[in-house]
Each structure stands twice: as C-alpha cells, then as structure tokens.
N, C-alpha and C positions, 0 to 999 in steps of 0.2 A: 412804275413811277419811282419808288425809292429802291435803290440797290440792284437794278437790273444789270446783269453781267452777260448772260448768255441764255439760250433756250434751256428749258428744264430737261433733266435726265429722266426718262421714263421708258417703260416697255409697254408694248401693246400685245395682248393675247386675246384672240377671239373678240376683238373690238373693245376690250376692257382696258382702261388705264390702270396701271399698277405703280404705285409710288409710295415712298416714305417721306414724311415731312415732320418737322418739329415746330410746335407752336409754343411760344413763351407768353405767359401772363405776368406782367411786371407791375407790382403794386408797392405801396409805401411800406408795408410790413412784410410781404412775402413775394417770392419769385417762384413760379411754377413752370416746369417744362413738361410738355406732352409729346410723346412719340406717336404719330398718327399714320395710319395706313389707308390709302385710297384704293379700292378695288375689291375683288372677291378674295376673302381670306381663306386659307386652307383650313379644313375642319379641325385639324389637330392643333392649330395655333391658338393661344389664349389671348384674351383681350379684357380690358376693364369695362368699356362701354362702347356702344355703336351708335351711329347716326347715318343719315342718308341725305344726299343733295341732288338737285336736278340740273342736268346739263342743258345746253341750249337746244339740243335735239328733243328734249322732253323726257329722255331716259333718266331714271333714278339710279344713282351710283351709290353703293355702300361705302361707309367709312368707319374706321375703328380707332379708338384710343387704346394703343397697345400697352403703354406704360406711362406713368407720370411720377414726378417727384417734386416736392416743394421744400424750399429752404427760406430762412429769414433774409430780408433785404439788407438789414443792418446799415441803414443810411448813415449812421454816425461814423461808419468806417470808410466812407468816401466812395467815389465813382470807380476807381481802378479795381478795388476788391469786388465790386459788383460784376464787372466784366469778367474777371477771373472766375467768379462763382458761376456765371452763366455758361462760360466755356466748359467748365467742369460738368455742369448739369447736362449739357448737350452730349458730352461724351458718355456720361453715366447712363442716360436713358437709352442710348444706342447700344451700349455694351450689354445692358440688361436683356435685350431681345436679339443679340448677336447681329446687329445691323452695322455695316461699315459706315462710319460718319461721312466719308467722302462720296458715298453712293446716294446720299439724301438728294431729293429734288429741290429742297430749299428750307429755309427757316423764316418763320414770321414772328414778329415781336409786337405784342400788344402793350402800348406805352401810355402811361397816365398823363397825357398832354398832347397838344398838337405838334406835328412834325412838318417843318417847312419843306415844301417839295423842291425848292431851288437849292437851298443850302444843305438840306437834309439834316438839320439840327433840330433837337427838341427845343421849342421856343418858350414853353411855359409848362409848369408841372407842380403839383403839390409834393412831389418827390424832387426836391430842389437839386440834388446831385446830378440829375439827368440834364438839366437845362444847359444849353450851349454845347451839347455833345452830339456827335454823329454815332448813335448807339450801334446801328447795324454794321457800319464800316469798322468800328473798333472791335466788334465781336468777330467779324470776318477775318480781320488781321490776326486776332488772337487764335482763331481756329485754323488759319491758313487754308481756307477753302475757296473755291471759285464759283460755287452755286449761289443763287440769289439769296440774300438775307434782306428782309424788308421790314421797316418799322411802320406802324400805323396807330393812330389814336385808339385807346381802348374802347371808347363808346362806339366808334366806327366798326371795330372788330365784333363787338356784341351785336350790333345791328346787322352786319353782314352774315354772321353765323345764324342768327334767327331767321333772316330772310331766306337764305339758301338751304338751311337744314331744319328749321323749326317752324315758326309761325307761318313763314312763306309757303311751306309745303302744305300746311293745313289750309291756308287760303286757296292754294291751287286746287286742292281736292274739293273745296267748297264751291269755287267759281269757275274752274277750268283755265284761269289766267296763270301762265307759267311764271316762275320766279324771275326770269329775265325780262318780263314785261311789267313787273310790279314797281310801284313807288311805295316805300315803307319808311317809317321813322321808328327807331328804337330808342327808348328812354330808360335811363337808369335812375331809379328812385331809391337812393341809399344814403350813405354818409354825405354824398354830394348829389347834384342833379345835373346829368349830362345827357347828350343825345348823339345819335348818328343817323345819317340819311343815306338810303340806298335807292338808286334809280336804275332800273333795267339790269339788276344784278351787280352793280358796281357802287362802291362807297363813294359818296361825294365829299371831296376833301377841300375844294376851294383853292383860291390863289395862294394863300399862305398856310394852308393846312388847317384853317380855323373854321371850316364849314361844319355846321351841326353843333356849335357851342351854344346850345339853346339855354343853358343855365345862366348865361350872361345877357340874355335878352331881358328887357325891362318888363316886369309884371306890374309893379307899383311905382310910377314916376315919383322920384323924391323919397322913396321908401327907405327900408333898412339899409345901412351901409354894407357893402360887399368887400371882401378881401381884394377884389380886382381893382378897387379904387372908385367904382361907380356906386350908385345907390338904387335900390328897388329891383335888383336882379332876381330872376325867377328862382335861382338856387336858394336865396335867402328865405323862401317861402315853401318850397316844394321838396326839400331834402328831409331826411329823418331828423337831424338836429333841429331844423326849423319847426317841425311839428312838436318836438319835445319842448322847445322854448316857448311856443305859443301856449301850451298848457301850463308850463311851469311859471310863466309870468302871471298866471291867474290864480294859482293855488296858494301863493305866498307861503306862509308857514303852517298851513293846515295839516300837512303830513311831514314826517321826518325825512323820508327818502323820495326824491323826485323820480317819477316813473320814466322809463325809456319808451321808445316808440311802440314796441310790442305790447307793453303794459298799458299804454294809452288805448289801444284797440280792445284790450280786455276790459278796461273801464267803460269803453263805449258800449260793448256788448252787455255790460251790467247796468247800462242806462245812467251812468254818472253824468250829471247835467253839464259839467264843464267839458268832459271828454266828448260828449255829444256835440256841443257847440264847436269845439276845436276841429273835430274830424269833418263836420259839415262844412266849415269854412275851408278846410284843406281841399275837400272834394270840389267845392265851388271854384277855388283858385285853379286847380288842376284842369277842370273842364274848360274854364275860360281860356287858359293858356293853350290847351290842345286845340281849341276852336280857332285860336289865332294861327297856330301852325297849319291847321287844315285850310284856312283861307289862303295861306301862302303857298302851300305845296300840294294840296288836295291828294293826300296819300290814299292808297287802298286800305291801309290799316296802321295802327300803332301796336308795338309790342313793348311791354313793360318788364324791366328787370330790377334787381336790387331788393333790399329787405322789405320796403314798403309794398312792393308789388305782390308779395305773398299774402297780403290781407284781402280777403274776398270782398269786404265791404267797399274797397276802393272801386270795384267794377260795377257795383250796384247802381243802375241808372246812369252810368257814365256816358254811354253812347248817346242817350237822349239829351243829356246836358251839353255834350259837345255840339250836337246838332243845333241847339238853341243859341250857340255862340258862333255860328258860321253863316256865311252868305248863302250857301246851298243846303239848307237844313233838311230837305225832304229825303235825302239819302243817308241813312245811318252809316257811320264808319265803324269798322270792326276794331275791337280792342282785344289783344291777346296777352295773357300772362306768359312769361318766357317758357319755352319748351325744353331748352338745352341745359339750363341751370348753370352751375359754377364753371362748367367747361367752355362756356360760350366764348370767353375772351381768347383762350389759347386756340380753340378750333377756328375762330374767326381770323386770328392772326395767320394760321396756316393757310386758310382759304384765300387770304389776301395775296399770297404767293401765286396761287392759281389765277386769281382774278386779274392781277396786274401783268401776268405773262400770257393772258388770253389762251390758257390751255384748254379750258372746258366750256368756253362760251363761243 
C-alpha cells in the first residue's frame, strides 16, 4: 500500500526466508529503531529478544530483535530534525550488527496517527509535527535507498504484531485456526484509547487510513467533550487519564496527591469504596464497548495493550460481560493480555513490510 517500489531483497536457503528489516516506533516523546532478522539465526550471533510468526503454509518462522536504540523525539525542534534523527538511527542500528543498510529488505514505520493511502500523508496525530508529511518518502530520500519504506498507524502495527506473533499464535494453538484465517482486534488502553483490526493476517486500513479508530466511536452520546471536536467518544472514558479523572472528580480535597491509574488499582485491591465504584464502572463501559465491536466484526479474540492492560482485575469476568452485550452471547470471546510487550509497535511496523509486499502469505 504505502511506499511499494520493488519486490523485497531476500535469500532462500533450505526453504527458509532470511532477511533484515528495521522497525521504527515513533511516539510523542521517543523514537525507537529495531533491527530485526527473520529466519534461522546462526548460533554465534547475539540478539536482544526473539519471536515467531506463522506463514500461510502453517509453518512457524523465527524472528529476532538484534539491536535497538531509542532517542527523544524532541517535537519542539520540528519535523526536519526528526527525519535526520531517524536516518541516523537506521544507520546506527545497522552498523552495530555489521549489516549493510542497502541490503535491508525494508523499513516499517509505526506512526501515531492515520496515514492516507492515496496521498500517503499523515492526516492526524497527537505529534503535530508529523501531520501533512509523507514520512516514509522523506526518510527514503534522506537515506537514498530503493527498498520499501512503509508507514502504518501505530495501533494497526500493535494489532498486526500480536496477531502474527503473539495472541494469534496462542489462539492458533488453542483452536487450530491459523493466523491468516483469524479476525482480531487489538486495543491499546493507555494514555489514549486506540485500536487496530486484522482480518486474515492483514491490517484493515480503510478508505482514508482511518479504520480501527475506535477511540472516536461514541460510547456516551452527548457525553464528555473530546479533543477531536465531538462528544462522548470512547477515549474519554476508556483511557488511563479518564479513569484517573473519574476518581479524582469524586475525592475532591480528601487527599493531598491525586492517584494515578496504577494507584487506583491498588486502592481497588484495598477495597477503597470510591476506587471500587470507579473500576466497576470502567469495566462495565469497557465490556459494553467491546460488545458493540463484537456485534460489528465478530472477531475471534481481542488483545489488549497499554498500561491499563497490565491490571489483572480488568480481565476478571470480562468475557462473560462482553457476552451479555452481544447479539450472539452463547459463545464467549477470548480476551488476551498482550504477549509481545513494548516491542509490538516496531515489530508490527516491520511485519507491515512483509504483509503489504505479500512475501510470507
């Protein structure tokens, strides 16, 4: 879709695909680049972490994060410095592992906002310096390379990584349904609330790159105002700051320091009555919203990421509550806590290069 120039460079040995990719995770405060290797790694080669994903043949292929480096985004310094910084990062992670930059099979960019498939511009983002720019073309020009560089929404990257390498593999082992036959929804419950949809192993992007923007579906008509200009958006109730606001609006001046999301769950475990009520309401809202998504897409499972997803209490009774809010409640839907962790964005971005060039499907 975005940034296709030519078929990927790769070698095949004994039926195994061997390639190097870079995945970028671009955020408002940090930019991280990961050098990723797909295939069987030589025993003497070092790596930071490993993962595996499933090809359309059903074979499980190993992958490795060989090296990664993170730097500050420094939004206040503008867009051009960010492109310069990303180009330098790409060169540095390759140099660290003695990989020729021009031998890469591609670079994937996990972008905090939708990317229009026609104009290839970032159309909206909480990192405003990205809006209106063709990020992957500018990086390609800076690096002077011809291999594919592809941009994709960060929530789509998360959902794709978890489907192909994390929760989707667990679901396959449980049901026998391969990842390229699954419908999954990945949701990030963090400082914001976003989502990605994966159908048959491919991220659904939509006409303008805005598919999966579930945070701006209405949860409460006429409810709290949202920065998007609408009111009652799900993000205003299901992100971490929304949970904090819900409790803080009720404690008034009873305590000196207002608790953050993690502390609210500690208060919940301590049976604090206000925390109990707030978390109960949050879970009810989440179950109702996931029930709505289930009625729309009937996914095989949801996978949750972000800071709130780490709280075990979120999952208690959630499958049952979702069933109570769906048209077909007799079949419980699986809910997974993320499996890949903080690497999901960058790994997903790298996998977008494979997915959109139809290399392993």
